[in-house]
Phi, psi and omega in degrees: 000123181290148179263119182271331182263116183297341179286334181295326175218120178225123180305321180292318179294323178295318177297318179296320177298319178296319179298317180297316178297316180298318179295327175296316177296320179300314179298318181296314180295324178298319177295319179296323177299317179299318179295318179297323179291320179297322181272007178055040177263085187295323179297312179296318179301317181295320178294317179294325177298318178297315179298316180302313181294321178295321178294320177299317178296318179297320178294320179294321176296322178294323176293322176297317178298321179300324179285341183267333184272160176261141176283142174238012175213159178297326178298318178294318179294320178293324176297320178295318180295318178294322177293324176297319178297316178300313182295326178295324182286340180290327178068031174256144184301317180295318180291324178295320177295316178297322180299320179296318178296315180299313182295319179299315179296316181296315182295320178301313180296311183296324177294315180296330180268007182056037179246004187263129174239106186303321182296314181294314181295321179295321178297318181291313189263341183075017184256158178254010182302317184302322180297330181282340184274343181275151174291159185307318180294320179291322181299316180297319180295321180292320182292334179284345182292000000 
Protein backbone atom coordinates (compact mmCIF):
# COMPACT_ATOMS: atom_id res chain seq x y z
CA UNK A 1 0.00 0.00 0.00
CA UNK A 2 1.59 3.32 -1.05
CA UNK A 3 2.06 6.00 1.58
CA UNK A 4 0.48 9.28 0.48
CA UNK A 5 1.35 11.35 3.52
CA UNK A 6 5.11 11.98 3.81
CA UNK A 7 4.77 12.36 7.57
CA UNK A 8 3.63 8.73 7.83
CA UNK A 9 7.03 7.54 6.65
CA UNK A 10 10.19 9.57 6.66
CA UNK A 11 13.59 7.86 6.51
CA UNK A 12 15.07 10.46 8.87
CA UNK A 13 12.24 10.05 11.37
CA UNK A 14 12.60 6.26 11.16
CA UNK A 15 16.34 6.52 11.89
CA UNK A 16 15.64 8.85 14.81
CA UNK A 17 13.11 6.36 16.18
CA UNK A 18 15.69 3.59 15.95
CA UNK A 19 18.23 5.75 17.78
CA UNK A 20 15.75 6.44 20.57
CA UNK A 21 14.96 2.73 20.97
CA UNK A 22 18.66 1.84 21.00
CA UNK A 23 19.42 4.49 23.61
CA UNK A 24 16.64 3.05 25.77
CA UNK A 25 18.23 -0.39 25.52
CA UNK A 26 21.65 1.11 26.27
CA UNK A 27 20.33 2.72 29.45
CA UNK A 28 18.65 -0.52 30.51
CA UNK A 29 21.78 -2.63 29.90
CA UNK A 30 23.89 -0.06 31.76
CA UNK A 31 21.65 -0.45 34.81
CA UNK A 32 21.88 -4.25 34.55
CA UNK A 33 25.66 -4.02 34.31
CA UNK A 34 25.77 -2.01 37.52
CA UNK A 35 23.62 -4.60 39.28
CA UNK A 36 25.82 -7.44 37.99
CA UNK A 37 28.87 -5.61 39.26
CA UNK A 38 27.28 -5.07 42.68
CA UNK A 39 26.49 -8.78 42.96
CA UNK A 40 30.01 -9.64 41.75
CA UNK A 41 28.68 -11.66 38.86
CA UNK A 42 31.67 -11.33 36.53
CA UNK A 43 30.30 -13.69 33.86
CA UNK A 44 27.03 -11.80 33.63
CA UNK A 45 28.87 -8.47 33.72
CA UNK A 46 31.08 -9.51 30.78
CA UNK A 47 28.07 -10.59 28.71
CA UNK A 48 26.27 -7.36 29.48
CA UNK A 49 29.43 -5.42 28.61
CA UNK A 50 29.47 -7.05 25.16
CA UNK A 51 25.79 -6.24 24.64
CA UNK A 52 26.39 -2.68 25.82
CA UNK A 53 29.24 -2.16 23.34
CA UNK A 54 27.23 -3.66 20.47
CA UNK A 55 24.32 -1.36 21.27
CA UNK A 56 26.64 1.66 21.32
CA UNK A 57 27.98 0.68 17.88
CA UNK A 58 24.45 0.14 16.55
CA UNK A 59 23.37 3.56 17.83
CA UNK A 60 26.38 5.20 16.18
CA UNK A 61 25.58 3.41 12.90
CA UNK A 62 21.99 4.63 13.16
CA UNK A 63 23.28 8.19 13.64
CA UNK A 64 25.43 7.75 10.52
CA UNK A 65 22.35 6.55 8.60
CA UNK A 66 20.43 9.59 9.86
CA UNK A 67 23.14 11.80 8.36
CA UNK A 68 22.90 9.98 5.03
CA UNK A 69 19.14 9.98 4.47
CA UNK A 70 16.98 12.87 3.39
CA UNK A 71 14.07 14.04 5.49
CA UNK A 72 10.67 14.05 3.82
CA UNK A 73 8.83 15.48 6.82
CA UNK A 74 9.37 18.28 9.28
CA UNK A 75 9.64 15.66 12.03
CA UNK A 76 12.55 14.02 10.22
CA UNK A 77 14.29 17.34 9.61
CA UNK A 78 13.89 18.32 13.25
CA UNK A 79 15.30 14.93 14.28
CA UNK A 80 18.32 15.65 12.09
CA UNK A 81 18.72 19.11 13.60
CA UNK A 82 18.48 17.74 17.15
CA UNK A 83 21.00 15.03 16.31
CA UNK A 84 23.33 17.70 14.91
CA UNK A 85 23.09 19.58 18.19
CA UNK A 86 23.90 16.37 20.10
CA UNK A 87 26.88 15.62 17.85
CA UNK A 88 28.20 19.17 18.21
CA UNK A 89 28.19 18.82 21.99
CA UNK A 90 30.25 15.58 21.86
CA UNK A 91 33.25 17.55 20.53
CA UNK A 92 34.72 14.67 18.54
CA UNK A 93 35.98 15.40 15.00
CA UNK A 94 33.88 12.65 13.39
CA UNK A 95 30.75 13.80 15.23
CA UNK A 96 31.41 17.44 14.30
CA UNK A 97 31.62 16.47 10.63
CA UNK A 98 28.43 14.42 10.92
CA UNK A 99 26.76 17.34 12.70
CA UNK A 100 27.48 19.62 9.73
CA UNK A 101 25.95 17.08 7.34
CA UNK A 102 22.90 16.62 9.56
CA UNK A 103 22.37 20.34 9.96
CA UNK A 104 22.77 21.01 6.23
CA UNK A 105 20.18 18.36 5.34
CA UNK A 106 17.74 19.59 7.98
CA UNK A 107 18.13 23.23 6.98
CA UNK A 108 17.68 22.40 3.29
CA UNK A 109 14.41 20.59 3.97
CA UNK A 110 13.08 23.19 6.38
CA UNK A 111 14.03 26.04 4.02
CA UNK A 112 12.33 24.36 1.05
CA UNK A 113 9.20 23.87 3.17
CA UNK A 114 9.30 27.52 4.38
CA UNK A 115 9.66 26.25 7.95
CA UNK A 116 13.18 27.50 8.56
CA UNK A 117 13.96 30.44 10.78
CA UNK A 118 17.71 31.08 10.70
CA UNK A 119 17.71 33.05 13.94
CA UNK A 120 15.95 30.31 15.92
CA UNK A 121 18.08 27.52 14.46
CA UNK A 122 21.30 29.48 15.00
CA UNK A 123 20.27 30.13 18.58
CA UNK A 124 19.61 26.42 19.14
CA UNK A 125 22.69 25.02 17.43
CA UNK A 126 25.21 27.83 17.72
CA UNK A 127 25.99 27.39 14.02
CA UNK A 128 26.26 29.92 11.24
CA UNK A 129 25.15 27.52 8.49
CA UNK A 130 21.70 29.07 8.16
CA UNK A 131 23.04 32.47 7.22
CA UNK A 132 24.91 30.99 4.26
CA UNK A 133 21.80 29.31 2.85
CA UNK A 134 19.77 32.48 2.45
CA UNK A 135 19.93 34.73 -0.60
CA UNK A 136 21.58 38.15 0.06
CA UNK A 137 18.24 39.99 0.50
CA UNK A 138 16.90 37.31 2.80
CA UNK A 139 20.13 37.24 4.83
CA UNK A 140 19.82 40.98 5.60
CA UNK A 141 16.22 40.57 6.68
CA UNK A 142 17.14 37.67 8.97
CA UNK A 143 20.08 39.55 10.50
CA UNK A 144 17.77 42.47 11.37
CA UNK A 145 15.55 40.15 13.41
